[in-house]
C-alpha positions in Angstrom: -7.5 -38.5 -17.0 -4.9 -36.7 -15.0 -4.6 -34.1 -17.7 -8.4 -33.5 -17.6 -8.4 -33.3 -13.8 -5.7 -30.6 -13.9 -7.4 -28.6 -16.7 -11.1 -28.9 -15.9 -11.4 -30.5 -12.4 -13.4 -33.4 -13.9 -14.1 -36.2 -13.7 -14.9 -36.5 -10.0 -14.4 -39.8 -8.3 -16.8 -41.6 -5.8 -17.2 -45.2 -4.7 -20.5 -46.8 -5.4 -20.1 -50.0 -3.3 -20.6 -48.1 0.0 -23.4 -46.2 -1.8 -25.3 -49.4 -2.6 -24.6 -50.9 0.9 -26.1 -47.9 2.6 -28.8 -47.1 0.0 -32.4 -47.1 1.5 -33.7 -48.3 -1.9 -31.3 -51.3 -2.4 -34.4 -53.6 -2.5 -35.7 -52.1 -5.8 -32.5 -51.3 -7.8 -28.8 -50.5 -8.0 -26.9 -47.3 -7.8 -24.9 -47.3 -11.0 -23.6 -43.7 -10.9 -24.1 -40.3 -9.4 -24.7 -36.8 -10.8 -21.9 -34.3 -11.5 -21.5 -33.1 -8.0 -21.9 -36.6 -6.4 -24.2 -35.4 -3.7 -27.0 -37.7 -4.7 -26.8 -41.5 -5.4 -30.1 -42.9 -6.7 -31.1 -46.0 -8.5 -31.1 -46.0 -12.3 -32.2 -48.6 -14.8 -33.6 -48.9 -18.4 -37.0 -48.0 -17.0 -36.1 -45.2 -14.5 -34.1 -42.0 -14.7 -33.1 -40.7 -11.3 -34.5 -37.3 -10.3 -33.8 -35.4 -7.1 -35.1 -32.1 -5.9 -32.6 -30.1 -3.9 -32.8 -27.4 -1.3 -30.4 -25.9 1.3 -30.8 -24.2 4.6 -28.8 -21.1 5.3 -27.1 -22.1 8.5 -25.9 -18.6 9.2 -29.5 -17.5 9.8 -30.1 -20.2 12.4 -27.9 -19.1 15.2 -28.9 -17.3 18.4 -27.1 -15.7 21.4 -25.9 -18.2 24.0 -28.3 -18.3 27.0 -25.4 -17.8 29.4 -25.0 -14.2 28.3 -21.4 -14.7 27.2 -22.1 -13.0 23.8 -21.3 -16.2 21.8 -23.5 -17.7 19.2 -25.1 -21.2 19.3 -27.4 -23.2 17.1 -31.1 -22.3 17.3 -32.7 -25.8 17.2 -36.3 -24.5 17.3 -35.9 -22.2 14.3 -33.9 -24.9 12.5 -36.7 -27.4 13.1 -39.4 -25.1 11.7 -37.3 -24.2 8.7 -36.5 -27.9 7.9 -40.2 -28.9 8.2 -41.2 -26.1 5.8 -38.4 -27.0 3.4 -39.3 -30.7 3.3 -43.0 -29.9 2.6 -42.0 -27.6 -0.2 -39.6 -30.1 -1.8 -42.3 -32.8 -1.6 -44.7 -30.4 -3.3 -42.3 -29.9 -6.2 -42.4 -33.6 -7.0 -46.1 -33.4 -7.8 -46.2 -30.0 -9.6 -42.9 -30.3 -11.5 -42.6 -30.6 -15.2 -40.9 -33.8 -16.5 -39.3 -33.9 -19.9 -39.4 -37.7 -20.1 -41.8 -40.3 -18.7 -39.0 -42.4 -17.1 -38.0 -39.4 -14.9 -41.6 -38.8 -13.9 -42.3 -42.4 -13.0 -39.1 -42.7 -11.0 -39.7 -39.4 -9.1 -43.3 -40.3 -8.2 -42.4 -43.8 -7.2 -39.6 -43.0 -4.8 -40.1 -39.3 -4.1 -36.5 -38.5 -3.2 -35.5 -35.0 -2.1 -32.2 -33.6 -0.9 -32.1 -31.0 1.9 -28.6 -29.7 2.7 -27.0 -26.6 4.2 -25.0 -23.6 3.1 -23.3 -20.8 5.0 -21.5 -23.2 7.3 -18.3 -21.0 7.1 -20.4 -17.9 7.8 -21.9 -19.6 10.9 -18.3 -20.3 12.1 -17.4 -16.6 11.5 -20.3 -15.5 13.7 -19.2 -18.0 16.4 -15.5 -16.8 15.9 -14.4 -20.4 15.4 -11.6 -21.5 13.0 -12.7 -23.9 10.3 -10.2 -26.7 11.1 -10.6 -26.5 14.9 -12.1 -29.2 17.2 -14.9 -26.8 18.0 -15.8 -26.5 14.3 -15.8 -30.4 14.1 -18.2 -30.5 17.0 -20.4 -27.9 15.4 -20.5 -29.7 12.1 -21.6 -32.9 13.8 -24.2 -31.1 15.9 -25.7 -29.0 13.1 -25.9 -31.8 10.6 -27.3 -34.2 13.1 -30.1 -31.7 13.8 -30.8 -31.2 10.0 -31.0 -34.9 9.4 -33.1 -35.6 12.5 -35.6 -32.9 11.7 -35.7 -33.8 8.0 -36.5 -37.4 8.7 -39.1 -36.4 11.3 -40.7 -34.0 8.8 -40.8 -36.7 6.1 -42.5 -39.1 8.5 -45.0 -36.4 9.4 -45.8 -36.0 5.7 -46.2 -39.8 5.4 -48.8 -39.7 8.2 -50.6 -36.8 6.4 -50.2 -37.8 2.7 -49.2 -41.4 2.7 -45.9 -43.3 2.3 -44.0 -43.4 -1.0 -44.8 -46.3 -3.3 -41.6 -48.4 -2.8 -41.5 -48.0 0.9 -42.1 -51.7 1.7 -38.8 -53.5 2.0 -36.7 -50.4 2.2 -34.2 -49.8 5.0 -36.6 -47.4 6.5 -39.3 -50.1 6.7 -36.7 -52.5 8.2 -35.9 -50.0 11.0 -32.4 -49.2 9.7 -31.8 -45.4 9.7 -28.9 -43.9 7.7 -26.7 -43.7 10.8 -27.5 -47.4 11.5 -26.5 -48.3 7.9 -22.9 -47.7 8.9 -23.0 -51.1 10.6 -23.9 -52.7 7.2 -20.8 -51.1 5.8 -18.7 -52.3 8.7 -19.9 -55.8 8.2 -19.0 -55.7 4.5 -15.4 -54.6 5.5 -14.9 -57.4 8.0 -15.8 -55.3 11.0 -13.5 -52.4 10.4 -15.0 -48.9 10.0 -13.4 -46.0 11.9 -16.4 -43.6 12.1 -17.8 -41.8 15.1 -21.3 -43.0 15.7 -22.2 -40.8 18.7 -25.6 -39.3 19.1 -27.1 -36.4 20.9 -30.7 -36.4 19.9 -33.5 -38.9 20.7 -33.1 -41.2 17.7 -35.1 -44.0 19.3 -38.2 -41.9 19.3 -37.6 -41.2 15.6 -37.3 -44.9 14.9 -40.6 -45.6 16.7 -42.3 -42.8 14.7 -41.0 -44.1 11.4 -42.1 -47.6 12.3 -45.6 -46.2 13.0 -46.1 -43.6 10.2 -43.5 -44.6 7.6 -41.6 -42.2 5.3 -42.9 -39.9 2.6 -39.5 -39.7 0.8 -37.0 -42.4 0.0 -34.1 -39.9 0.4 -34.2 -36.8 2.5 -30.8 -35.2 2.9 -28.0 -34.3 0.5 -25.1 -31.8 0.9 -25.4 -30.0 -2.4 -22.7 -27.6 -3.7 -25.0 -24.5 -3.6 -22.4 -22.5 -5.6 -24.9 -20.2 -7.3 -27.7 -19.8 -4.7 -25.1 -19.2 -1.9 -23.7 -16.3 -3.9 -27.2 -14.9 -4.4 -27.8 -15.2 -0.6 -24.4 -13.8 0.2 -22.8 -16.7 2.1 -20.1 -19.2 1.5 -21.1 -22.4 -0.4 -22.3 -25.6 1.2 -20.0 -26.9 4.0 -16.9 -25.5 2.3 -14.4 -23.1 3.9 -14.1 -19.5 2.6 -12.2 -19.6 -0.6 -10.3 -16.4 0.1 -10.7 -13.1 1.8 -10.6 -11.4 -1.6 -11.4 -13.2 -4.9 -13.2 -13.0 -8.2 -15.8 -15.6 -9.3 -16.1 -16.1 -13.0 -19.0 -17.9 -14.7 -21.1 -17.5 -17.8 -22.8 -14.4 -16.2 -19.6 -12.5 -15.8 -17.1 -11.8 -13.1 -18.1 -11.0 -9.5 -15.7 -9.7 -6.8 -16.2 -11.4 -3.5 -14.9 -9.9 -0.2 -14.9 -11.5 3.2 -17.3 -9.1 4.9 -16.4 -10.5 8.4 -12.8 -9.8 7.9 -13.6 -6.2 6.7 -15.7 -5.8 9.9 -12.9 -6.9 12.2 -10.3 -4.8 10.3 -12.5 -1.7 10.6 -12.9 -2.4 14.3 -9.2 -2.4 14.7 -8.8 0.7 12.5 -6.7 -1.2 9.9 -9.1 -1.1 6.9 -7.8 1.3 4.3 -6.6 1.5 0.7 -3.2 0.1 1.6 -4.6 -2.9 3.4 -6.8 -3.6 0.3 -3.8 -3.5 -2.0 -1.9 -5.8 0.4 -4.7 -8.3 0.4 -4.7 -8.2 -3.4 -1.0 -8.9 -3.6 -0.9 -11.7 -1.0 -3.9 -13.5 -2.5 -6.2 -12.4 0.4 -3.9 -13.8 3.1 -3.1 -11.9 6.3 -0.1 -14.0 7.2 2.4 -12.2 5.0 1.1 -8.8 6.0 1.4 -9.8 9.7 5.0 -10.7 9.3 5.9 -7.3 7.8 3.9 -5.0 10.1 3.7 -6.6 13.5 0.0 -7.1 13.3 0.7 -10.7 14.4 1.2 -9.5 18.0 -2.4 -8.1 17.8 -3.6 -11.4 16.4 -2.0 -13.3 19.3 -3.9 -11.0 21.7 -7.2 -12.1 19.9 -7.7 -8.6 18.5 -7.7 -10.1 15.0 -9.2 -13.6 15.5 -7.6 -16.6 14.0 -10.8 -17.7 12.3 -9.8 -15.6 9.3 -6.6 -17.6 8.7 -6.6 -20.6 6.5 -4.9 -24.0 7.2 -5.4 -26.1 4.0 -3.5 -29.1 5.4 -6.0 -29.4 8.3 -9.1 -28.6 6.2 -8.9 -31.8 4.2 -12.0 -33.8 5.2 -12.5 -31.6 8.3 -15.2 -30.9 9.2 -16.8 -32.6 6.1 -16.6 -36.1 7.7 -18.9 -35.3 10.7 -21.3 -33.5 8.4 -21.6 -36.4 5.9 -21.7 -39.5 8.0 -25.4 -39.0 8.8 -26.5 -38.5 5.2 -28.4 -41.5 3.8 -26.8 -41.1 0.3 -23.9 -43.3 1.4 -21.3 -41.3 -0.6 -18.3 -42.4 1.3 -15.6 -40.4 -0.3 -15.1 -38.5 -3.5 -12.1 -36.7 -5.0 -12.2 -33.4 -6.8 -8.7 -32.7 -8.0 -8.9 -29.2 -9.2 -12.4 -27.9 -9.7 -13.5 -24.5 -8.5 -11.8 -23.5 -5.2 -9.2 -26.2 -5.0 -7.9 -25.4 -8.5 -6.2 -22.3 -7.1 -4.4 -24.3 -4.4 -1.8 -26.6 -6.1 -1.1 -28.2 -2.7 -4.7 -29.5 -2.6 -4.9 -30.9 -6.1 -3.5 -34.2 -5.0 -6.8 -35.2 -3.6 -9.5 -33.3 -1.7 -11.8 -35.9 -0.1 -15.4 -35.5 -1.1 -15.2 -32.1 -2.7 -18.7 -30.6 -2.8 -18.1 -27.5 -4.9 -19.0 -25.8 -8.1 -20.6 -28.5 -10.1 -20.4 -26.9 -13.6 -17.7 -26.9 -16.3 -16.5 -23.5 -16.9 -17.2 -22.4 -13.3 -14.0 -21.0 -12.0 -12.7 -18.7 -9.2 -9.5 -16.8 -9.3 -7.6 -14.8 -6.7 -7.3 -11.0 -7.2 -3.6 -10.3 -7.9 -1.7 -7.0 -7.6 1.9 -6.4 -8.3 2.5 -4.1 -5.4 4.2 -5.5 -2.3 2.7 -5.1 1.2 3.0 -1.5 2.3 1.4 -1.5 5.7 4.4 0.2 7.2 4.2 3.1 4.8 1.8 6.1 5.2 -1.3 6.2 3.1 -0.9 8.2 -0.1 -3.8 10.0 -1.8 -5.3 7.9 -4.7 -3.8 8.5 -8.1 -5.9 10.7 -10.5 -6.8 9.1 -13.8 -4.8 10.6 -16.8 -6.5 13.1 -18.9 -7.2 11.9 -22.5 -7.9 14.0 -25.5 -10.6 12.6 -27.8 -9.7 11.8 -31.4 -11.1 14.2 -34.0 -14.2 12.8 -35.7 -15.4 13.6 -39.2 -18.7 15.2 -39.8 -19.7 12.5 -42.3 -18.6 8.9 -42.7 -19.2 6.3 -45.4 -19.3 2.5 -44.9 -19.8 -0.6 -46.9 -21.7 -3.7 -45.6 -20.4 -7.0 -46.8 -22.6 -10.1 -46.5 -21.0 -13.5 -46.2 -22.3 -17.0 -45.6 -20.7 -19.7 -43.4 -22.6 -23.0 -43.5 -26.3 -22.1 -42.7 -25.4 -18.8 -41.1 -25.1 -15.3 -42.6 -22.7 -12.7 -41.3 -22.7 -9.0 -42.1 -19.5 -7.0 -41.7 -19.4 -3.2 -41.9 -16.3 -1.4 -43.2 -16.0 2.3 -42.5 -14.2 4.6 -45.0 -12.2 7.6 -44.0 -13.2 10.8 -45.8 -10.1 10.7 -48.0 -10.5 7.1 -49.2 -12.6 5.9 -52.1 -12.3 2.1 -51.4 -13.2 0.2 -48.3 -10.5 -0.4 -45.7 
């Protein structure tokens, strides 16, 4: 198992006892397992196959200027509420219009109607707020933003229940008993003899939401899931899920090819300081996208200390473990307490993190890898820029006016292969 973890990043590890204790659907089944990314934990049995429709809100597009005129960015609750309400309606529609390959999946999805709304672009939002990922301010923002997403998602599902009706297995669920996901932490504390060190603070009016659910019910058994969003986040152009930026300069490799990813916020700040040039690009390649080694050689650290180059571009892996994932996940009704990804995707390039990254929510596919751009040149920030090297001139090889070839057909199993052998003009037999 350790060898497979090192080579492929799989299997991931999660704990299903807390999942079952906090599951809203514990009255109609048991959570036996999860999916590959462990963001959803649903009941499975010989008559039901778990199905969940996922969606993610681009958090970077839900910020606004602070009302105090300071120029800082804050969460736009009104826009987030409208987006979440639209997303929940769309995900609920997918349940009815979707194609199901097997009847067990269709029956399960129509009976419980689970959906999973999460977020992406969390790191991009922190860049706009100029907040380091592992800082107390980032923890507070993670708690605030995820509380808002959960609150509006539950409210939207209750609105859909009043409009379209409750899901079939609602009676007897934790929702019907008045136990919301944040309240289910008490069930987990009781199972552990009263010990559970989790912040349970609230900033929104959850009592009003409890009263609404008691009156209208819920349309969906599950509403929130922090999905990896590895592919759609790259399409949108933001960092995945609630994860930190993998690196300021990296290459993502998957079945579609290789894609160079650059931290556009860092490029913006370097251009503002007049430090973005070819030499800086080469230095970033050599130092795995890190600014720390370049700072030590060129004195840029003094500028960074003066907040000309903000610290939110620097990485602190030791302080990023489970921060700010914990505040973001404690409100999710999935009950996934803690998982371990010991090498998949981003953490695979950081040997110091392979020992155990709590609740990794990353790539989600075998063969999905990222690698850091490497360059053999040392940092040369102290040297003047040199003009780029011109590519060497090449002389094309002479080509004959006519060429002959022989096609050989061979069979391997049920497949046929055709190989073409070209003959130089002075040869009479195939090469």
